[in-house]
N, C-alpha and C positions, 0 to 999 in steps of 0.2 A: 532555400526551399525545404520545408520541414516535412517531407513525405519520403519514406524509406521503404525499400522492397528488396527481398532476397529471391523473389520468384521471377519467372520470365527471362527475357534477354537471351544472349547467345552463349552464356557460360555452360560448361559441362557440369550439370548438377551433381554428378557423382564425386567431383573433386572439390566441391565447395564445402566450407565449414558452415554447419547449421547450429542454431542455438535452441536446444530442446529444454522444456520444463521436465526435470527428472525427480523433483521432490517438492513437497508442499506441506504447510502446517499453519495452524491458527491458535490463538489464545485470546480469551476474554477474561475480564475480572470475575471474581467469585460472586459478587452481588449484582442482582438485577433490580432495576427500578421500573415498576409497572406504571401504566397511566393512572391507575387508581391511587397508587402511592404518591405520584407526582401531584395529583390534584389536591392533596392535603396541604401543600404549601405554595402551589401556583393556581391561579384562578382559571381552571380548565376542567375537563372531564375526559374519561376514556372515549366516549362517543364522539366528542368534538375532535380530539386528536386523530382517532382512527379514520374518521370520515374524510379528513383533509390530507392525511399523510400515509395511512396504511400501517402506522406503527402502534404496537401494543406494549412494548417494553424496550429497554435498552440496558446495557451493562455499565456500571459505574465503578471506577477504580477506587480502592480504599487507600489508607495511608501507607500501606506496605507495597502498593502496586504503582507502577509508573510506565511511561512510554517505553523505557529501556527494558524493564523486567518483562513486559508483555512481548516485546520484540524478541527477547532472548528465548522465551518459551516457544514462540512460533518457529524461530530459527532451529531450535533443537528438534522439533517435530519434522521439519523439512529435511534436515540432515539425516534423520532416521530413515525416512522414506527413500531418499536418494542413496542412502547407504555409503556416504563418503565421509571422510574425516574432516574436521575443521581446518586442519593443516593443509588440506587439498584446495582450499578456497583461495582465489586470487583477488577477489573483490567483494566488498560488502557495501551495499547502498541501502540506506533507510530513508524512505519517503515519509515525511511527517510535517505537520504544521504545529505540533506541540512537542518540540524536542526536549530532552532531559535538561539540556543547557543550550545557551546560544553557542558556546563552545566550551569544552570539547564536544564533538558530535556524538549523537546517540549511537551511530554506527561504530564509532571507536570503542565505546563501552561494550557493545555486543561483541566486537572483535576480540576484546580482552577476555571477556567472560567465556567465550568459546575456545580460547587458546588458538585462534586462527592467526598465528603470528606472521604468516607470509602474505596476508591479505591487506590490500589498501582498503580504506573505509572512509565514507563521507555521508552526510545527510543531503537530501534533495528536497527543495521546497517548491512544490507546484500544487499545493492544496489538495483538493479531492481527485485531481488527475495525476498526482505525484507518482503513484505506483506504476502507471503505464509509462510515464516519462522515464522512471528509473529502470524499468524492464527494457525499454528501448535502448538506453545507454549501455546496459550490460550486454544485451544481445549484439549490439553493434561492435562492442569490444571483442566479443567472442568471434564474430564473423570476420573481423579484421585480423584475427590471429594474435592479439596482444594478451589475451587471457584464455584460460581453459574452463574455469568454473566460477560462478558468481552466485552470491546469496542476495536476493532482493526482498526487502521487507517494507510493508506499509504498516505503520504503528501510530496510534493516537491515544491521548487522554483528553478528549475534547471537553469533558466535564469540567476541567480546570480552567478553561478560558471562556466559559459560558457566563452570561449575565442571567442569573436565575430569577431575576425580576422581569426579564424580557420574554414574554410568553411566545413570541413569534420564533424564537430560536432555541430556547432551552428545552422545548418538548421534542426537538428533532434529533439531537446528537447523543452518541454513546461512545464508549471506549473499547479498544480491542487492537489486535495485530494479526497480520497474515504474512506468510513468507513463502517464497519459492526458491528452488535451486535451479539455475540454468547451467547447462553443460554443453560443451562443444561435441559435435558428432558429424560424421560424414553421411549419416542417414538423412535423406531429404525430409524436410518438414520443419517442425518447430515454428519459430517466429518468422512469418512470411512478409509482413509489411506493417507499417505504422504511420500514423499521421499525428503531428504535434502542432498545436496552434495556440495563439494567445491574442488577447485584445485588451491592452492596458487601459484603454479608454473606459473600461468598465470596472476599474479598480475601486471606485467608490461604492460599488454595489454589494461587495462581500469582502470582509477583511478583518484583521486584528491589529490595531495600532500597537506598536512596540517601541523598544528603546531607541531605534534609529529614526523615529518619526519626527517631523518638524514640530509636533505638539508634545514631544516627550517630556518637556519641562512642566506640562500641565497635567496634574495627576487625575483630573476629573474627566475630561473628554477631549477628543480630537476635534478638528475643525468641522467635521460633518455631524458632530454630536455623539459619536461613538466613544465609549469609555476605553481608556488605555488598557491593553492586555485582555480585552473582552471582545468577543465576536459581535459584528454587526452584519445585517443582511437585509437587502431590499427584496423581499420574497417574491413578489409578482414579477419583477424584472428578471430575476434569476430563473424563475420557472420558464418564462418565454425563451430565454437564452438557452436553457438546457434542452428543451424539446427540439429546438432548431439544430443545435450542434451535434446531438446524438445521431440523428439521421444523416446529416451531411458528412460527418467524419467517418461513419461506418461505410457509407457509399464510397468515399474516397479511398479508404484502406482496402476495400474489396477491389476497386479498379486497379490499385497499385499491385495487388496480388494476382490479378488476372482472373478473378472469379465474379460471380453474380451474387447479389444480396440474398437471393433465394437459396444459394448454396451454403449459407451459414446454418450450422446445426444448433448452435446455442449462442446467445448474447449474454455476456456477464457484465452488466453495467454498474457504475457507481450507484450505491443504494441510497439515494437522496430522499425520494418520495415516490410512493407507488403510483401516484397520478402522473408523474413525469414519465415513468417507465411505460405506462399504458398508452400515453399520448405518443411517445416515440415509436412504439410498436405499430400503432395505427399509421403513422406517417411513413414508416418503412414498408408497410404492407405485409408485415410478418404477424404470425399468430402470437398472441400474448404468451403462450406456453413456451415459446422460444426465448423468452426473457427470464433469466434466473432472478428470483427475488427472495430475499430473506429479511427485508427491511422491517417486517412485522416484529421480529424477535431481537434485532440488534440496533434498529434506528440507523442514523447516518454516522458511520465511523470514519468519514473522510477518506484519507489515503489507505486505510485498512479495509475498506468495504469490498473492493474488488477481490483481493486475495482471500478474504474470509468467504465470500460467495463462491469463489472458485473451489475452495476446499470442500464446501458443502455440496456443490454440484458433483464433484468427483465421488464423494461419499454416497450420494444418492444415485450414482451410476448414470448421471445425465451426460457424462463425458466419455466418449468411446474412441477407440483407435481410428485414426484417419479423419475424425470430426474436424470441421472448421469452427473454431471458437473465436468470437469477437469480444474483445475487452474495450470498454469505453468509459472514460472518466471526464468530469467537468466540474468546475468550481472557481474558487478565488483566483484572481489574476486580471481579468478573467482568463482562464486557461482551460484547454480541453485536449484530449488525446484519445486515439483509437488504435487498436492493434489487432491483427489477424494471426491466429496460430493454427497450424495443422497439427492436431494432437497425435502423438505417437512416441511414447517414452521408449528410447532405445533399450535393448536388453542389457542388463548389468554385465560387467566383465566377470571373468572367472575369478578374479582376485577379490571381488566384493563378497565377503562371506557372512554377512548379517550378524550373527551372534558374536563372532570375534571382533568385527568392526564396532559393534555396539559397546562392547567392553572397552575397546580402545578409545571410543569417543568419551565415555564416562570418565576414564582415566585422565583424558585431556582436560575435561571440565574441572576436575579436582586439581590438576596441575595449575590451571589458569588461576584458580582462587588462591592457591599457595603462592604462586609467583607474584600476583598483584599485592598481596599482603606483605610479602617479604620485601618487595621494592619500596613500598610506602614506609615500612619500618626502617629500612636502610636510609631513606631520605630524611626521616625524622631524626635519626641518630646523627647523621652527618650535619644537619642543621644545628643540633645541640652542641656538637663538637666545635663547629665554627663559632658559635656564640661564646663558648667557654674560652676559646683561644683569643677572641677579641677582648 
């Protein structure tokens, strides 16, 4: 049963461990691609794209930017707001469909660059619902008592797996990263409940054929006509799926938390398409203003879209203390997930001194760069020595 709750029941809430969001950050590439610019090499127009998707522009990574570099920047921001050191982290999870490598994980690269040497690190693949899946895993680990602090990141460079000749998909996606720090607290609140779901029968509707595919020896296309390493999507079927599961999963996670849908103060959904969000709001009977939307400026950034939207909602002061915040993601798998959070960042401890900790963090980042370079240098020297001896 993939429904989880930390609310209700007979437990003494004061003695429970709760997983609170205590830091957040985001990063996007420097270059934006507008609909007008896109129409110079794709047969489309700003009016056509905006009318069907609500998108005006998206950010596209350049040669010096990657999933890992964007994740690293978002992570640094989240650690600054949380005011904790990278060495305080117990776990780093990166939700992504566009990892830096198949292995090592993107999370391992971020862990190294941060100098978070005591943290476990792995990537999670659940497409556009990946961030909520990852947040649930980290929150459960905190509530179980196995970890104290976790860094959860959604990061993507979707532009690198798009078929830029496919107008139905290339107009939708962009690149970016968002991150949050979760921390254990005895203060009630934080992550209240979550719902995780999947329907593998819809795997042919949205995906990216890759090296493990049965068609991997065919460099042109997979069995359903999709190109290897390029995204394919059956748009109308995915649209119907999304509008159904958003309302269903939000209702289920509210039931698990013991609240009503009308008690939700803000819904932060995966930013796939403005029309999907509007249809979901109508189905839930909620005012459209309760749905956070920034798809106009970022497009669909897959696993990064929810944390990016969360950061902007906080910046716009749409998230207040004790608010009930619903997160909901949906995408390839088919997979979907929803989570309910009662917002309330615990007061920082007296030991967290901001300026002093900021300097310590920057020192740790420099140490991480020096340590990685020195280890690689030693390995190269050792290889040369072994070659000479042979």
